[in-house]
N, C-alpha and C positions, 0 to 999 in steps of 0.2 A: 274465746271469751265467751260468752253467750250476751243476749241484749239485755237482761237479767244483771249478769254481772255490772256491764256500761251502766246500767242507772245507777249501781250502787259502786260510785266507782274511786270515792274517796278525794274527791279531791278540794271536798268544802267540808265544814263542820253542822251541817244540819243531820242529823239523826233520825233515822224510820225504825219505830221498836218492835221486833217478830221475835221468830224463833217458834222452839216447839211448846204449847204446855204453856205459854205464857209465859217464856226464860224473856231475859232485859237485854237480849244483846241490839246491839244497834248498827244498825248497816249509816253508812252515810248516803244522803240523795245528791243524786249528779245537777250539775246548773242545767242539764238537759230538762229533766223534769221537773225542777224548781219553775224555768223557763215556759213551759205547760201550762203550770199550775197559776203563772200569774195571766197566762192568755186566757185561759178561762173564768179566772175573777173577775177580767174585765177586757174582755170582747162583747160586740156586737151579739148578743145571740139571738137576732132578727126577730122578735118574739115571741121564741121559743124557751118554753121551760128545760135545762139540759137539756141543749141539740147536742145530735151526732149531726156535725158536716161529714157531705158524702158529693166524693167527685160522678159525674153521673157525664156517659157519653150521649149522643145521638145517632140511634141509630136508625135507620132507614129498611123497612120490611120491604119486598114488593110481592106482586103478585096478584093481588087485589083488583078482585075486577075494576072496570072503568066502570060502569052501571051504577056499583057500591061506595064511590066515591068524589070525590071533587080533589082530591091527589095524581093525579098522574103525568109520568115522565113516559120519554122514548129512547127503544134498547132499540143498540144496532143490531145486528147479527151472531155478534158475541157477547153478548148480555152487557152491554157498557150502559151508559146512559148516554143520550147525544149533545152536544153546544150547546147552547143557550138559542143560539141562531138558526141552527138545524131544528130543533124545535119550536121554533117560529112555523119557518115552512112547513113543518110536515103537519102540525097542527093544523092551519090554514088547508091544505089541500085533505087533508080527513073530513075538517068544516065539510068541502063540499063533496065530499068524496063521500064518503061515511066508510073509504075500506082503507086496509092497511100496505102500505110498501110490500113489498115481498123481502124487502133485505132489513126492513124496520117493525117494532114491535110497540103499541102501547099500551105501559102497564100501570095500573093503579098504586100507588106505595099508602103508607101509614108507617108515618116517623114515631119511635121513643125511645125515652131516657132511658140507659141501663148502665146498673151498677157497675162503676170501678175500683171504688179505696172508702177505706171510712175513716175521719179523726174527727179527736176531742175539739179541737178549731178548729176555725177556718184558715188562718195563717198556713195550718197543717198542709190544707187541701189545697193550699195559693204553691206552697212546698210542695209540694209532690207533682205539682203544674209545673213549673217550675224548671221540675227535674224530668220525668219523665210526658208531659205534654206534648212534647213533638210525638207521640208514637200514639196520637188520638186524634178523634177529628174535630167536631165542634163537643165542645161539653161544655157544664154547666159545677156550680158549688152549690148544692139545695142543702138547707136543714131540716132535718128529719125530726119528730117528736122522740122521747124516750118513757112518754109514761106508759106506769106498770111495767117495766123494765126495770127489776127491783138490783141486778149485779151489773148495770152501767151504772147506774146512779149510786152504785155503791163508789167506784172506782172513779166518777166524774166529781163526787162531791170529796173523796179522800182529796185530786190534784186540786181541790179548789180549795182545798185546808192551808195548802202549803203555802208557807209565807217563806221569803227570801230569806 
């Protein structure tokens, strides 16, 4: 059974009209779809019209020249970040000599937020992180706008119209 079949599972009396050429075929809506509609209607949209809630993960990009960024870390000879205590000692030595020890390197970095998944509701993002958060480092939930995205807004309006 596919996901569409699960949405129309016959477990309740809420019906969706559909079919080819405007036929009068009706499909019962699942409780999950009705619950999403309820959340879309009642959630805090973070001052965003028809938001698309996005889970993002912080990603650190290394290799920037330290002369061009204020963010830097110390890496060992295997390319792994050293502990904060070790970094503090290496930084103090570097401040005195302006030289990197043989087995360590000082690297610039930039942090950025990378897309993981999107949901119609903030609760959907929280549920995703509850199930899969252990596979991700630092995460956040971001509310993106859907301005001029007619496809998304059509689905959003449909979900918003569902009443239990």
